[in-house]
C-alpha positions in Angstrom: -7.8 -54.4 -32.4 -10.9 -53.2 -34.3 -12.3 -49.7 -34.0 -15.2 -51.1 -32.1 -12.9 -52.9 -29.6 -11.0 -49.6 -29.1 -14.3 -47.7 -28.5 -15.4 -50.4 -26.0 -12.0 -50.2 -24.2 -12.2 -46.5 -24.0 -15.8 -46.7 -22.6 -14.7 -49.3 -20.0 -11.7 -47.2 -19.0 -13.8 -44.1 -18.7 -16.4 -45.9 -16.6 -13.6 -47.3 -14.4 -12.1 -43.9 -13.9 -15.5 -42.4 -13.1 -16.3 -45.1 -10.6 -12.9 -44.6 -8.9 -13.5 -40.8 -8.7 -17.0 -41.3 -7.2 -15.4 -43.6 -4.5 -12.7 -41.0 -3.8 -15.3 -38.2 -3.5 -17.4 -40.3 -1.1 -14.4 -41.1 1.0 -13.4 -37.4 1.0 -16.9 -36.3 2.0 -16.9 -38.9 4.9 -13.4 -37.7 6.1 -14.5 -34.1 6.1 -17.6 -34.9 8.0 -15.7 -37.1 10.5 -13.3 -34.3 11.3 -16.2 -31.9 12.2 -16.9 -31.6 15.9 -20.7 -31.5 15.3 -20.5 -35.2 14.4 -18.5 -36.4 17.4 -21.5 -38.2 18.9 -22.1 -40.1 15.7 -20.4 -43.5 15.3 -18.6 -44.0 12.0 -20.9 -46.7 10.7 -23.8 -44.2 11.0 -21.8 -41.3 9.8 -21.3 -43.2 6.5 -25.0 -43.1 5.9 -25.1 -39.4 6.6 -22.3 -38.9 4.1 -24.3 -40.8 1.5 -27.4 -38.6 2.1 -25.6 -35.2 2.1 -23.5 -32.9 -0.1 -20.4 -30.9 0.6 -20.9 -27.3 -0.6 -18.4 -24.5 -0.8 -18.9 -20.8 -0.3 -16.5 -17.9 -0.9 -16.2 -14.8 1.2 -19.4 -12.7 1.2 -21.4 -15.5 -0.5 -24.9 -15.8 1.0 -25.4 -19.2 2.5 -29.0 -18.3 3.1 -31.0 -15.1 2.6 -33.3 -13.3 5.1 -36.9 -14.5 4.6 -35.8 -17.5 2.5 -38.0 -20.5 2.9 -36.1 -23.0 5.1 -35.1 -26.0 3.1 -31.6 -27.4 3.8 -29.8 -28.0 7.1 -26.2 -27.0 7.1 -23.2 -27.9 9.3 -20.1 -25.7 8.9 -17.2 -28.0 8.5 -14.7 -25.3 7.8 -14.8 -21.5 8.1 -17.3 -19.1 9.7 -20.3 -17.0 8.8 -22.1 -14.1 10.2 -25.9 -13.9 10.7 -27.7 -10.6 9.8 -31.2 -9.4 10.5 -32.3 -6.2 9.0 -28.6 -5.4 8.1 -27.5 -5.8 11.7 -25.2 -8.5 13.0 -27.1 -10.9 15.2 -24.8 -13.8 15.5 -21.8 -15.8 14.3 -21.7 -19.4 13.1 -18.4 -21.2 13.6 -16.9 -24.4 12.3 -18.8 -27.3 13.9 -22.0 -25.3 14.3 -25.2 -25.7 12.4 -28.1 -23.7 10.9 -31.5 -24.6 9.5 -32.3 -26.9 12.4 -36.0 -26.6 11.8 -35.5 -29.0 8.9 -35.4 -31.7 11.6 -38.5 -30.6 13.4 -41.1 -29.7 10.8 -42.2 -30.7 7.4 -43.5 -27.2 6.8 -41.1 -24.7 5.3 -41.0 -21.6 7.6 -39.1 -18.5 6.5 -35.6 -17.8 7.8 -35.4 -14.9 10.1 -31.8 -13.9 9.2 -29.3 -13.9 6.3 -26.1 -15.8 6.8 -23.0 -14.6 4.9 -19.7 -16.5 4.6 -16.9 -14.6 6.4 -14.3 -16.3 4.2 -14.0 -19.7 2.6 -16.7 -22.0 4.0 -17.1 -25.7 3.5 -20.4 -27.0 4.7 -22.4 -30.2 4.8 -25.9 -29.7 3.3 -28.9 -32.0 3.9 -32.3 -31.4 2.5 -35.6 -32.4 4.0 -35.7 -35.5 1.9 -32.2 -36.5 2.8 -33.2 -36.3 6.5 -36.3 -38.3 5.9 -34.4 -41.0 4.1 -31.8 -41.9 6.8 -32.5 -44.9 9.0 -34.1 -44.5 12.4 -30.8 -45.5 14.1 -28.8 -42.9 12.2 -31.5 -40.3 12.9 -31.2 -41.0 16.6 -27.5 -40.1 16.5 -28.2 -37.0 14.3 -30.8 -36.0 16.8 -28.3 -36.3 19.6 -25.7 -34.2 17.7 -28.4 -31.6 17.0 -29.5 -31.5 20.6 -26.0 -31.0 21.8 -25.5 -28.2 19.2 -28.7 -26.5 20.3 -27.7 -26.8 23.9 -24.4 -25.1 23.1 -26.3 -22.3 21.3 -28.6 -21.9 24.3 -25.6 -21.7 26.7 -24.0 -19.1 24.5 -27.2 -17.0 24.5 -27.5 -17.3 28.2 -24.1 -15.8 28.7 -25.4 -12.6 27.0 -28.1 -12.2 29.6 -27.0 -9.9 32.4 -27.0 -11.6 35.8 -29.1 -9.0 37.4 -31.9 -9.3 34.8 -32.9 -12.7 36.1 -34.1 -11.4 39.5 
């Protein structure tokens, strides 16, 4: 075998290993997303498209997922872990596994500022989708994402309503 043949074989093996790794990472991303309750309303064939248009990001304890007054860009779904929301250095909420933040990425092309900082309580694994990722999914997939998002927002509204004293509604 000539040196050139050896180099070609090395390149082909390297390319094969890289392709195999990309497939494993894509399957791992899909499995992490499928296990997240936020995506329960999304059928697997549509979830695969979401997996292809998203990233899995990792945060350590005390990492800022977003900062107060950041311009809203990505949408996040916590797949694992929890985070705390702060406004003006006061705790204003908690985000748990299966919940989302940055929902306005679905509703506006403008980039409004975030009103709170969100800090990882411990290890956090999250799905991240940018505005372009959201725009590039098919209408059918978007319909299922919208359904998942509406359910998540409804749960947030129910949780907020539980904090309103019963006698304040009179």
